[in-house]
C-alpha positions as CSV (number, residue, x, y, z in Angstrom):
1,M,98.4,-51.5,57.4
2,K,101.1,-49.1,58.4
3,R,100.8,-47.3,61.8
4,R,103.0,-45.0,63.8
5,K,103.1,-45.5,67.5
6,F,104.1,-42.7,69.9
7,I,104.5,-44.2,73.4
8,Q,104.7,-42.2,76.6
9,R,105.3,-44.1,79.8
10,S,103.9,-42.0,82.6
11,A,105.0,-42.2,86.2
12,A,101.3,-42.2,87.1
13,A,101.3,-44.3,90.2
14,S,100.1,-41.2,92.1
15,T,97.2,-40.8,89.7
16,L,95.4,-43.9,90.9
17,V,96.5,-44.1,94.5
18,G,93.5,-44.5,96.9
19,L,91.0,-45.4,94.3
20,G,87.5,-46.3,95.6
21,G,85.4,-49.4,95.1
22,L,87.7,-52.3,94.2
23,G,90.8,-50.4,95.2
24,L,94.4,-51.0,94.5
25,Q,94.9,-53.3,97.4
26,S,92.3,-55.7,96.1
27,C,94.0,-55.6,92.7
28,A,97.3,-56.4,94.2
29,Q,95.9,-59.3,96.2
30,N,94.7,-60.9,93.0
31,K,96.4,-59.7,89.9
32,T,97.4,-56.6,87.9
33,R,94.3,-55.4,86.0
34,H,95.0,-54.2,82.5
35,I,92.4,-51.8,81.1
36,T,92.7,-50.4,77.5
37,I,90.8,-47.3,76.6
38,L,90.6,-46.4,72.9
39,H,89.2,-43.1,71.7
40,T,88.5,-40.8,68.7
41,N,87.3,-37.2,68.4
42,D,86.1,-34.8,65.7
43,V,85.7,-37.5,63.1
44,H,83.3,-35.2,61.2
45,S,81.6,-37.8,59.1
46,H,84.8,-39.0,57.5
47,I,83.9,-42.6,56.8
48,D,86.2,-43.2,53.8
49,A,90.0,-42.9,53.8
50,F,91.4,-39.7,52.3
51,P,92.1,-39.9,48.5
52,S,95.6,-40.7,47.2
53,D,96.0,-37.2,45.8
54,H,95.0,-35.3,49.0
55,S,97.6,-32.6,49.8
56,R,98.0,-33.5,53.6
57,F,96.3,-36.8,54.4
58,A,96.7,-39.0,51.3
59,N,95.5,-42.5,51.9
60,L,95.1,-41.9,55.6
61,G,92.1,-42.6,57.9
62,G,88.9,-44.5,57.0
63,L,86.5,-46.3,59.2
64,A,87.3,-49.7,57.8
65,R,90.9,-49.3,58.9
66,R,89.9,-48.1,62.3
67,A,87.6,-51.1,62.7
68,T,90.5,-53.5,61.8
69,L,92.8,-51.7,64.4
70,V,90.1,-51.8,67.1
71,E,89.5,-55.5,66.5
72,Q,93.2,-56.3,66.7
73,I,93.5,-54.4,70.0
74,R,90.4,-56.1,71.5
75,K,91.9,-59.5,70.6
76,E,95.1,-58.5,72.4
77,N,93.1,-57.3,75.5
78,P,89.4,-58.1,75.8
79,N,89.2,-55.5,78.6
80,T,88.9,-52.6,76.2
81,L,86.5,-49.7,76.0
82,L,86.0,-47.4,73.0
83,F,84.9,-43.8,73.3
84,D,84.4,-40.7,71.2
85,A,84.7,-37.0,72.3
86,G,82.2,-35.4,70.0
87,D,81.7,-33.7,66.6
88,I,80.7,-37.0,65.1
89,F,78.6,-35.2,62.4
90,Q,79.3,-32.7,59.6
91,G,82.1,-32.6,57.1
92,T,81.3,-34.9,54.2
93,P,78.3,-35.6,52.0
94,Y,77.4,-38.6,54.1
95,F,76.1,-36.3,56.7
96,N,74.4,-34.1,54.1
97,F,72.5,-37.0,52.7
98,Y,71.8,-39.2,55.7
99,G,71.8,-36.7,58.6
100,G,74.0,-38.8,60.9
101,E,72.2,-42.1,60.5
102,L,75.2,-43.8,58.8
103,E,77.7,-42.4,61.4
104,F,75.7,-43.7,64.3
105,K,75.1,-47.1,62.7
106,L,78.7,-47.6,61.9
107,M,79.9,-46.6,65.3
108,S,77.4,-49.1,66.7
109,M,78.9,-51.8,64.5
110,L,82.3,-50.9,65.9
111,K,80.8,-51.3,69.4
112,Y,81.6,-47.8,70.7
113,D,80.8,-47.8,74.4
114,A,80.0,-44.1,74.9
115,A,80.4,-40.7,73.3
116,T,79.8,-37.0,74.2
117,I,78.2,-34.3,72.1
118,G,80.1,-31.8,70.1
119,N,78.8,-28.5,68.8
120,H,78.5,-29.8,65.2
121,D,76.3,-32.6,66.4
122,F,73.6,-29.9,66.6
123,D,74.0,-29.0,62.9
124,N,70.6,-30.5,62.0
125,G,69.0,-29.1,65.1
126,L,67.7,-30.9,68.2
127,D,65.1,-32.7,66.1
128,G,67.8,-33.9,63.7
129,L,69.9,-35.2,66.5
130,A,67.0,-36.8,68.3
131,A,65.9,-38.5,65.1
132,Q,69.3,-40.3,64.9
133,M,69.5,-41.5,68.5
134,P,67.7,-44.8,67.8
135,H,70.6,-45.7,65.5
136,A,73.2,-45.3,68.4
137,S,73.6,-48.5,70.5
138,F,76.2,-46.6,72.6
139,E,75.4,-44.2,75.4
140,M,75.5,-40.4,74.7
141,L,76.9,-38.6,77.8
142,S,76.8,-34.9,78.7
143,A,76.8,-33.7,82.3
144,N,76.7,-30.0,81.6
145,Y,74.0,-29.8,78.8
146,D,70.6,-29.7,80.4
147,F,68.1,-31.0,77.8
148,K,65.0,-30.6,80.0
149,D,61.9,-29.7,78.0
150,T,63.6,-30.5,74.7
151,L,63.4,-33.4,72.3
152,M,66.6,-34.8,73.7
153,E,65.3,-35.0,77.3
154,G,65.9,-38.5,78.6
155,Q,68.2,-39.5,75.7
156,V,71.4,-38.3,77.2
157,K,72.9,-39.2,80.6
158,P,75.5,-37.3,82.6
159,F,77.6,-40.4,83.2
160,K,77.8,-44.1,82.8
161,T,79.7,-46.8,84.7
162,F,81.3,-49.9,83.3
163,L,82.6,-53.0,85.2
164,V,85.6,-54.4,83.3
165,D,87.6,-57.3,84.8
166,G,86.4,-56.3,88.2
167,V,87.4,-52.6,87.8
168,K,84.6,-50.1,88.0
169,I,85.1,-47.3,85.5
170,G,83.0,-44.1,85.6
171,V,82.7,-42.0,82.4
172,Y,81.1,-38.5,82.1
173,G,80.8,-36.0,79.3
174,L,81.2,-32.3,78.9
175,G,80.3,-29.9,76.1
176,I,81.4,-26.5,74.9
177,E,79.2,-23.4,75.4
178,L,76.8,-23.3,72.4
179,A,75.8,-19.6,72.5
180,G,77.8,-17.7,69.9
181,L,79.1,-20.9,68.3
182,V,75.8,-22.6,67.3
183,H,72.7,-20.8,66.1
184,K,70.1,-20.6,68.8
185,K,67.4,-22.3,66.7
186,L,69.6,-25.4,66.4
187,Y,70.1,-26.0,70.1
188,G,66.8,-24.5,71.3
189,E,66.2,-24.6,75.0
190,T,69.4,-26.6,75.8
191,R,71.0,-25.1,78.8
192,Y,74.7,-24.9,79.2
193,Q,76.3,-25.2,82.7
194,D,79.9,-24.4,83.7
195,P,82.0,-27.4,82.9
196,Y,84.5,-27.0,85.8
197,G,81.8,-27.0,88.5
198,V,79.8,-29.8,86.8
199,A,83.0,-31.9,86.5
200,Q,83.8,-31.5,90.2
201,D,80.2,-32.5,91.2
202,T,80.1,-35.5,88.8
203,E,83.6,-36.9,89.5
204,R,82.8,-36.7,93.3
205,H,79.6,-38.6,92.8
206,L,81.4,-41.2,90.7
207,K,84.1,-41.5,93.3
208,E,82.2,-41.4,96.6
209,V,78.7,-42.7,95.6
210,E,79.4,-45.0,92.6
211,R,82.7,-46.1,94.1
212,C,84.6,-46.0,90.8
213,D,88.2,-47.2,90.5
214,L,88.9,-45.2,87.4
215,I,87.2,-42.0,86.2
216,V,87.3,-40.7,82.6
217,C,86.0,-37.5,81.2
218,L,84.9,-37.2,77.5
219,S,85.3,-33.5,76.9
220,H,84.4,-31.4,73.9
221,I,85.5,-28.0,75.3
222,G,89.0,-27.9,73.6
223,Y,92.5,-28.7,74.6
224,A,93.8,-25.1,75.1
225,Y,93.4,-21.7,73.5
226,A,95.6,-18.8,72.6
227,K,96.7,-16.3,75.2
228,G,93.9,-13.9,75.9
229,V,91.1,-16.2,74.9
230,N,89.2,-16.8,78.1
231,L,87.3,-20.0,77.5
232,P,87.2,-23.2,79.5
233,H,89.6,-25.8,78.2
234,D,90.9,-29.3,79.1
235,L,94.3,-28.2,80.6
236,E,92.5,-25.9,83.0
237,L,89.8,-28.5,83.6
238,A,92.4,-31.0,84.7
239,K,93.6,-28.5,87.4
240,H,90.1,-28.2,88.7
241,T,89.5,-31.9,89.2
242,S,90.4,-34.2,92.1
243,F,89.3,-37.7,91.1
244,T,89.3,-37.8,87.3
245,D,92.2,-39.9,85.9
246,L,91.9,-39.2,82.2
247,I,90.4,-36.4,80.0
248,I,89.7,-37.4,76.4
249,G,89.4,-34.2,74.5
250,G,88.0,-32.8,71.3
251,H,86.9,-29.6,69.5
252,T,90.3,-28.0,68.9
253,H,91.6,-30.8,66.5
254,T,94.8,-31.0,68.5
255,F,97.2,-33.8,67.5
256,L,99.0,-35.0,70.5
257,D,101.8,-37.6,70.1
258,K,101.5,-38.4,73.8
259,P,99.1,-37.5,76.6
260,T,99.8,-34.3,78.5
261,E,100.3,-34.7,82.2
262,V,98.7,-32.1,84.5
263,E,98.7,-31.8,88.3
264,N,95.1,-31.8,89.6
265,R,93.7,-30.1,92.8
266,A,94.8,-33.1,94.9
267,G,98.4,-32.8,93.7
268,K,98.1,-36.0,91.6
269,T,98.8,-36.5,87.9
270,I,95.9,-36.5,85.4
271,L,96.3,-37.4,81.7
272,V,94.8,-35.2,79.0
273,N,94.7,-36.6,75.4
274,Q,93.4,-35.7,72.0
275,V,94.0,-37.3,68.6
276,G,93.4,-34.6,66.1
277,C,90.5,-35.0,63.7
278,Y,88.9,-36.9,60.8
279,G,89.6,-40.4,62.2
280,L,93.3,-40.1,61.2
281,R,94.4,-41.5,64.6
282,L,93.1,-43.8,67.2
283,G,94.0,-42.9,70.8
284,R,95.0,-45.6,73.2
285,I,95.6,-45.4,76.9
286,D,96.5,-48.6,78.8
287,F,96.0,-48.5,82.6
288,Y,97.7,-51.2,84.7
289,L,96.1,-51.3,88.1
290,G,98.0,-53.1,90.7
291,S,100.7,-52.6,93.4
292,E,102.7,-50.7,90.8
293,T,100.2,-48.7,89.0
294,A,101.2,-47.1,85.7
295,S,99.7,-45.9,82.4
296,I,100.9,-45.9,78.8
297,G,99.6,-43.5,76.2
298,V,99.7,-44.3,72.5
299,S,98.6,-42.5,69.4
300,L,98.0,-44.8,66.5
301,A,97.8,-43.6,62.9
302,V,95.0,-45.3,61.1
């Protein structure tokens, strides 16, 4: 399997200085901890590889290839997490026929750890999404969608923590405003909250209460928009945060060859990454937590 690697070495020591919980001093006293984070976004029900006669993506993508790549990386580093940043549904007849069941079952087989909800994940309505939740063995995360008094109440958490090789990792999700983008009858009484304020509250909880060493946001609000379009987006979100170390984005189908570095409110570097769409690429971020903390971002063509 051919794959192109785009590697960006980030001078990200400042990103993780002063982490809570385990802390860098504890890491340094023992060993450097290597955490690998893999991610996808906007797969849109693309389970098969593109056909050989496709004008842009001939023979690219496909869940089987992604599974092979994920398995190889997990063998290289067992301390690996796999996430998705939304729009799992809609785009091929698989969704039309099975309503998302196949997508969730296959993601569960790949052992995804968590995902956030994209606007197209509402395309069969709240009842359609709720009906598929039993097929997802991974956690669905959204901190700024309030599902109270809907069929999705209790099925989505604002965040989840993972303990990997002694490193506590907090992960939270954010979704785009649905009004004007999704028909009201599809999302019903779901209430949208400002992602910037919610992100600040959630990351502070993960840092100060949960004592997380590493904080990741799964965002489906978009990487950036054209001048004059006043919508929340990941580059601005990064500037509003203080404790988040990595934003994994979706929605705008933005192909980044390397993560974007943004200075946050605390004057530290935060990484923003997105890997396009349709499962054509698998994002990879490696964090090395120790006395010399650094990160490496990689975009792998599937």
